[in-house]
C-alpha distance (Angstrom), angle and dihedral (degrees) to the residues before:
residue distance angle dihedral
X1 . . .
X2 3.75 . .
X3 3.80 121.7 .
X4 3.83 89.2 -112.4
X5 3.84 91.9 54.1
X6 3.76 90.9 46.7
X7 3.76 93.3 54.1
X8 3.80 91.1 46.3
X9 3.83 89.7 51.8
X10 3.88 91.5 50.4
X11 3.76 91.4 49.1
X12 3.78 91.4 46.4
X13 3.79 90.6 50.9
X14 3.78 93.9 48.2
X15 3.80 90.6 50.1
X16 3.83 92.2 51.6
X17 3.82 91.5 49.2
X18 3.82 91.1 47.3
X19 3.87 89.3 47.2
X20 3.79 90.7 49.7
X21 3.81 92.7 49.3
X22 3.68 92.5 47.7
X23 3.80 90.0 52.1
X24 3.72 94.2 52.1
X25 3.77 112.7 103.2
X26 3.76 124.8 -157.4
X27 3.78 123.2 -136.9
X28 3.72 129.6 -166.7
X29 3.84 124.6 -137.4
X30 3.83 98.8 -100.4
X31 3.77 91.6 47.1
X32 3.79 90.3 45.8
X33 3.87 89.9 53.8
X34 3.73 93.2 43.8
X35 3.90 92.0 52.5
X36 3.83 92.9 45.3
X37 3.76 88.7 56.8
X38 3.79 97.4 41.8
X39 3.82 104.6 33.9
X40 3.81 107.2 33.3
X41 3.88 110.9 103.7
X42 3.73 89.8 -139.3
X43 3.83 89.3 59.8
X44 3.84 91.6 47.2
X45 3.80 89.9 49.8
X46 3.71 92.6 52.4
X47 3.77 91.0 49.2
X48 3.86 93.7 48.8
X49 3.86 86.8 51.2
X50 3.81 90.8 56.0
X51 3.78 89.6 46.0
X52 3.70 92.1 51.4
X53 3.87 88.9 49.5
X54 3.75 89.9 52.5
X55 3.78 91.8 51.6
X56 3.71 88.4 47.8
X57 3.86 88.7 56.8
X58 3.86 87.8 50.1
X59 3.77 89.0 51.9
X60 3.83 90.8 52.0
X61 3.80 90.6 46.6
X62 3.81 91.0 53.4
X63 3.89 91.4 68.4
X64 3.80 87.1 77.0
X65 3.71 89.5 67.5
X66 3.84 124.9 75.7
X67 3.83 122.0 -94.3
X68 3.71 116.7 -132.1
X69 3.87 121.4 -168.1
X70 3.73 133.4 177.8
X71 3.79 124.1 -156.1
X72 3.86 136.5 179.1
X73 3.84 116.1 -159.5
X74 3.75 131.8 -177.1
X75 3.73 123.3 -158.5
X76 3.84 134.4 173.3
X77 3.73 126.1 -173.6
X78 3.84 149.7 143.3
X79 3.85 94.6 -151.0
X80 3.76 107.0 128.1
X81 3.75 99.7 -133.5
X82 3.81 94.2 44.0
X83 3.86 91.3 44.3
X84 3.83 89.2 52.3
X85 3.78 95.5 49.9
X86 3.87 91.6 45.1
X87 3.80 91.9 56.1
X88 3.79 91.2 45.0
X89 3.87 92.0 51.4
X90 3.85 86.7 47.5
X91 3.83 88.4 51.1
X92 3.83 87.8 -128.5
X93 3.89 102.2 113.2
X94 3.81 113.5 146.1
X95 3.81 121.2 -160.9
X96 3.86 116.5 -131.2
X97 3.81 127.0 -165.4
X98 3.71 91.8 -129.8
X99 3.79 134.5 47.9
X100 3.87 93.4 -128.3
X101 3.94 95.4 92.8
X102 3.84 89.2 50.5
X103 3.77 95.7 45.9
X104 3.75 94.2 44.4
X105 3.93 107.4 25.9
X106 3.69 122.7 174.9
X107 3.87 123.5 -115.2
X108 3.76 111.3 -56.4
X109 3.72 127.8 -162.8
X110 3.76 129.5 -160.5
X111 3.87 133.1 -173.2
X112 3.77 107.6 -165.7
X113 3.87 118.1 -164.5
X114 3.84 108.2 -171.2
X115 3.89 135.2 179.1
X116 3.76 115.9 -168.7
X117 3.73 129.5 -169.6
X118 3.88 123.8 -161.3
X119 3.83 122.3 -171.8
X120 3.72 123.2 176.3
X121 3.80 112.9 -140.1
X122 3.80 101.2 179.9
X123 3.73 123.9 12.1
X124 3.84 121.1 140.8
X125 3.85 90.9 -164.6
X126 3.78 90.1 66.1
X127 3.84 94.3 50.5
X128 3.76 97.0 43.0
X129 3.86 91.7 38.4
X130 3.73 90.0 57.6
X131 3.78 97.3 46.6
X132 3.74 90.3 47.9
X133 3.75 92.1 51.1
X134 3.85 89.2 47.4
X135 3.82 91.7 53.6
X136 3.81 89.3 45.8
X137 3.89 90.2 53.2
X138 3.79 88.6 50.8
X139 3.83 90.7 48.1
X140 3.84 90.2 49.8
X141 3.84 90.7 51.4
X142 3.82 90.7 50.8
X143 3.84 89.3 48.4
X144 3.83 88.7 52.8
X145 3.82 92.2 49.9
X146 3.83 88.5 51.2
X147 3.77 89.1 49.2
X148 3.85 89.1 54.1
X149 3.85 88.3 47.5
X150 3.81 89.8 53.3
X151 3.79 94.9 46.4
X152 3.90 92.6 47.2
X153 3.72 91.0 50.7
X154 3.89 87.9 47.4
X155 3.88 88.8 52.0
X156 3.96 88.0 48.5
X157 3.84 88.8 52.0
X158 3.77 91.2 49.2
X159 3.76 90.8 48.1
X160 3.86 89.6 51.8
X161 3.83 91.3 46.3
X162 3.91 90.6 53.2
X163 3.81 88.9 46.1
X164 3.73 90.8 50.6
X165 3.85 90.9 47.5
X166 3.80 89.9 53.9
X167 3.85 89.8 50.7
X168 3.68 90.5 47.5
X169 3.75 91.0 50.9
X170 3.81 90.7 53.9
X171 3.84 89.1 48.5
X172 3.86 90.7 49.7
X173 3.82 93.5 46.9
X174 3.88 89.6 47.6
X175 3.80 90.2 48.2
X176 3.80 91.2 49.6
X177 3.79 93.1 50.1
X178 3.88 91.9 49.7
X179 3.83 90.0 48.5
X180 3.91 87.5 53.7
X181 3.70 90.2 49.8
X182 3.72 89.8 49.3
X183 3.81 90.6 50.5
X184 3.81 88.9 49.1
X185 3.80 92.0 53.1
X186 3.90 91.9 44.6
X187 3.91 90.9 50.5
X188 3.73 92.7 44.9
X189 3.90 90.6 52.0
X190 3.82 89.9 47.3
X191 3.74 92.5 51.3
X192 3.77 92.0 47.4
X193 3.82 89.4 53.6
X194 3.78 97.0 -116.9
X195 3.77 98.5 96.0
X196 3.78 135.9 62.3
X197 3.83 124.8 -109.4
X198 3.74 86.7 -135.0
X199 3.86 89.6 63.8
X200 3.74 90.9 53.7
X201 3.84 90.6 50.1
X202 3.84 91.1 49.0
X203 3.81 90.4 49.0
X204 3.86 90.0 52.3
X205 3.82 88.2 49.8
X206 3.79 87.7 53.9
X207 3.79 92.8 48.0
X208 3.87 89.6 51.5
X209 3.87 86.2 51.1
X210 3.85 95.0 52.8
X211 3.79 91.1 42.9
X212 3.87 89.8 56.0
X213 3.77 87.1 44.1
X214 3.80 91.0 53.7
X215 3.86 90.3 50.4
X216 3.67 91.6 53.8
X217 3.73 94.9 48.3
X218 3.87 91.2 48.2
X219 3.85 87.3 54.6
X220 3.82 91.1 47.1
X221 3.85 87.1 53.4
X222 3.78 93.6 50.8
X223 3.73 89.8 48.5
X224 3.78 92.7 47.4
X225 3.83 90.0 51.8
X226 3.73 90.2 54.0
X227 3.79 94.0 48.5
X228 3.79 88.9 49.0
X229 3.79 91.2 54.0
X230 3.78 90.6 47.3
X231 3.85 90.3 50.9
X232 3.74 88.4 56.7
X233 3.81 94.5 48.5
X234 3.82 93.7 -110.3
X235 3.90 103.7 102.9
X236 3.74 94.5 154.7
X237 3.84 92.8 60.0
X238 3.85 133.3 81.7
X239 3.87 104.4 -122.4
X240 3.78 130.9 176.8
X241 3.82 133.0 179.2
X242 3.79 117.9 -94.3
X243 3.77 99.6 -146.3
X244 3.78 136.2 3.1
X245 3.79 116.9 -106.7
X246 3.82 122.5 -127.7
X247 3.80 132.2 -167.1
X248 3.83 87.8 -102.7
X249 3.82 86.5 76.1
X250 3.71 86.1 81.7
X251 3.82 102.7 41.1
X252 3.80 95.4 97.1
X253 3.81 97.6 35.1
X254 3.82 113.1 95.5
X255 3.75 122.3 -149.0
X256 3.76 113.1 -121.2
X257 3.81 113.7 -123.1
X258 3.78 95.7 -148.4
X259 3.80 121.4 66.6
X260 3.60 113.0 -109.2
X261 3.82 100.1 -179.4
X262 3.74 113.1 149.9
X263 3.87 92.3 -152.1
X264 3.78 88.5 62.7
X265 3.76 89.8 48.0
X266 3.74 89.5 52.2
X267 3.83 92.5 51.9
X268 3.79 89.9 48.6
X269 3.80 89.8 55.1
X270 3.78 93.1 46.0
X271 3.84 84.6 53.2
X272 3.77 90.6 55.0
X273 3.84 92.1 46.6
X274 3.96 89.5 51.4
X275 3.76 88.7 51.5
X276 3.80 89.0 52.5
X277 3.71 88.3 50.8
X278 3.70 92.7 52.5
X279 3.90 90.5 51.4
X280 3.84 89.9 47.4
X281 3.78 89.8 53.9
X282 3.84 88.4 55.6
X283 3.74 92.6 46.6
X284 3.82 89.3 56.5
X285 3.80 88.4 85.1
X286 3.87 89.2 66.9
X287 3.90 124.1 92.3
X288 3.68 123.2 -107.1
X289 3.83 123.6 -130.7
X290 3.75 128.7 -162.9
X291 3.76 144.3 160.7
X292 3.70 128.9 -130.6
X293 3.80 131.9 -172.6
X294 3.71 132.8 171.0
X295 3.83 140.6 -179.2
X296 3.79 119.2 -156.2
X297 3.76 137.0 -171.5
X298 3.92 123.1 -158.3
X299 3.78 126.5 -164.5
X300 3.84 131.4 169.3
X301 3.76 98.8 -146.1
X302 3.89 115.8 21.9
X303 3.79 139.2 38.5
X304 3.81 113.9 -104.4
X305 3.78 89.6 16.0
X306 3.73 121.4 150.5
X307 3.80 110.5 -146.4
X308 3.69 84.5 135.9
X309 3.75 139.4 4.8
X310 3.81 136.1 -167.4
X311 3.84 140.3 172.3
X312 3.83 132.7 -148.6
X313 3.81 130.2 -169.2
X314 3.85 128.0 177.6
X315 3.71 146.1 151.4
X316 3.74 124.2 -132.1
X317 3.75 138.9 -165.6
X318 3.88 123.8 -157.5
X319 3.80 120.1 -170.9
X320 3.85 122.1 178.1
X321 3.82 104.3 -142.0
X322 3.79 95.8 179.0
X323 3.75 129.1 4.5
X324 3.81 103.7 170.8
X325 3.87 93.0 -86.5
X326 3.80 91.5 -66.3
X327 3.79 92.8 133.5
X328 3.85 91.6 48.6
X329 3.90 90.2 52.9
X330 3.87 91.0 44.6
X331 3.76 91.2 53.1
X332 3.82 91.4 48.9
X333 3.88 89.5 48.3
X334 3.79 92.9 49.7
X335 3.79 90.8 49.5
X336 3.84 91.4 51.0
X337 3.79 90.9 50.0
X338 3.74 93.2 49.3
X339 3.81 90.2 52.0
X340 3.80 91.2 47.7
X341 3.86 93.9 52.4
X342 3.81 91.0 46.6
X343 3.78 90.6 52.0
X344 3.86 90.0 48.8
X345 3.79 90.4 49.8
X346 3.79 92.4 49.8
X347 3.85 90.4 47.5
X348 3.74 92.2 49.4
X349 3.83 93.5 48.0
X350 3.78 91.1 51.3
X351 3.77 92.3 47.9
X352 3.87 92.0 47.1
X353 3.96 90.3 52.2
X354 3.86 87.1 50.7
X355 3.78 92.3 50.2
X356 3.75 95.1 49.5
X357 3.83 90.8 51.1
X358 3.87 89.7 48.2
X359 3.84 90.9 48.8
X360 3.86 91.3 51.4
X361 3.92 90.4 49.0
X362 3.74 92.7 47.1
X363 3.80 89.2 49.4
X364 3.74 89.3 56.5
X365 3.72 91.3 46.8
X366 3.88 90.9 49.3
X367 3.76 92.1 50.4
X368 3.83 90.7 54.4
X369 3.70 90.3 45.1
X370 3.81 91.9 54.0
X371 3.80 91.3 48.4
X372 3.83 92.0 51.8
X373 3.78 91.8 42.1
X374 3.80 93.9 57.5
X375 3.79 91.2 45.4
X376 3.86 88.3 51.7
X377 3.82 89.7 52.9
X378 3.72 93.6 52.7
X379 3.76 91.5 48.7
X380 3.86 93.8 44.6
X381 3.85 90.3 48.8
X382 3.84 91.8 51.2
X383 3.82 89.8 44.9
X384 3.78 91.7 50.8
X385 3.79 93.0 47.0
X386 3.86 91.4 51.6
X387 3.75 93.5 45.4
X388 3.79 91.2 48.2
X389 3.78 91.2 53.7
X390 3.79 91.5 48.6
X391 3.73 91.8 49.5
X392 3.83 91.8 48.6
X393 3.88 86.2 51.7
X394 3.80 92.0 49.3
X395 3.84 93.5 -114.5
X396 3.80 97.6 121.7
X397 3.83 136.4 20.8
X398 3.75 132.7 -112.8
X399 3.71 95.5 -95.5
X400 3.81 91.6 69.6
X401 3.69 91.2 47.6
X402 3.74 92.2 50.1
X403 3.82 89.4 49.1
X404 3.78 94.0 52.5
X405 3.81 89.5 45.5
X406 3.78 93.1 53.4
X407 3.86 89.1 44.7
X408 3.84 88.3 52.5
X409 3.84 93.8 47.0
X410 3.79 90.2 49.4
X411 3.77 93.4 47.3
X412 3.88 93.3 50.8
X413 3.74 89.1 49.4
X414 3.70 93.2 49.1
X415 3.82 89.5 51.3
X416 3.85 90.6 52.8
X417 3.75 91.4 51.7
X418 3.77 93.9 43.7
X419 3.71 93.8 54.2
X420 3.76 92.2 48.1
X421 3.81 90.3 43.2
X422 3.91 90.8 54.3
X423 3.89 90.9 47.5
X424 3.79 89.2 50.5
X425 3.74 94.3 46.6
X426 3.85 92.3 50.7
X427 3.67 92.4 49.7
X428 3.77 91.7 45.6
X429 3.85 90.5 59.2
X430 3.83 88.3 60.2
X431 3.86 92.4 44.6
X432 3.81 94.3 49.7
X433 3.74 89.0 46.0
X434 3.78 91.8 52.2
X435 3.80 95.6 -119.5
X436 3.84 103.7 98.4
X437 3.75 97.7 111.4
X438 3.86 91.0 39.0
X439 3.81 88.1 57.0
X440 3.80 99.1 53.9
X441 3.79 100.6 23.4
X442 3.83 103.8 31.2
X443 3.86 95.9 156.1
X444 3.79 94.6 47.3
X445 3.80 104.5 49.6
X446 3.84 117.6 109.8
X447 3.84 107.1 -121.4
């Protein structure tokens, strides 16, 4: 490649990097949680499921109301009985002295316009069906809230992962700079005739290692940014965190003693719906009573005509006396389903209590890990400083310096992981308790 082409390539690369950095947007924690709840397709799907369940309850409630239908029918016949009744309905019956016109009528036409009203008066299926659908809608709404809780915690985890990736990048850059300084000292000692060529070569190998390490961390950071954007429902954008979180974020946020998990609320509501289904299966042995009324117009020549008109009103009762034991089997099935949902609810509640206790214990463990990790960094930095001075003075060899450098690198990495681990553990307590969104977005959580 020519010199001009090389310069053009460098300028183009710098321009691309600058454009990418300019396109990167920063997002704070509250905004990230808000977007995860509002923009993620999974959250929208759960909300639409809840909306569908609410409309289903509305459909079930509508059976309380009367049903009105309108119909227009046309019939043509020369059947004696049908012809007679058609002319009666059209109020056009003519009496004949003989039976011949009745036994052998001509072709008769009839346009019937009819409006029918049906009103249930007593039907247990309607009442229980509505209350079951209402509980189902409430359960779907609770499930949607739990989905939002999960997505918000996922965004929080992605935020922390990106924060940890930034910290890891700082650590990798520092490690690389220190490895270059170590190579400089080793080369200087070799040129001065007081160091070995092998030490310089080992230092170069260590520099190459930190360079590969830095590349890996940069890739991790790029992936963490994409995961963060995906967690917020904006996968096509370049996003970064606005500020780094610290454990002080949780100092003024109390932990609720009572579980507020929406998934447990959903199971409790499903249990109530199952109880209603069982009671509905018992009510299937009762009769059903309904009212029906109709108004009809009949005409021999045109639709919606009114040669004759009539109305009918009646009340009917239906009672299934024997149905092949279907009601008994349905009752047993409903009772078994109710017991199954109750068992699932008890199992989930016990598991939730265990997870909250585990989260609290892990938070205490993470807090201790962070304290010891910070102390280890201080000790490793002091050890590295002293060893470097001894190496520069010719009082120790490169192996000792490499050992202290590796220990320092590991201590810094452990500190980065320990702080992210503590933040994750503190957030996990609120998530397992069902109050994560309420903790950070108290004014925006649906009750």
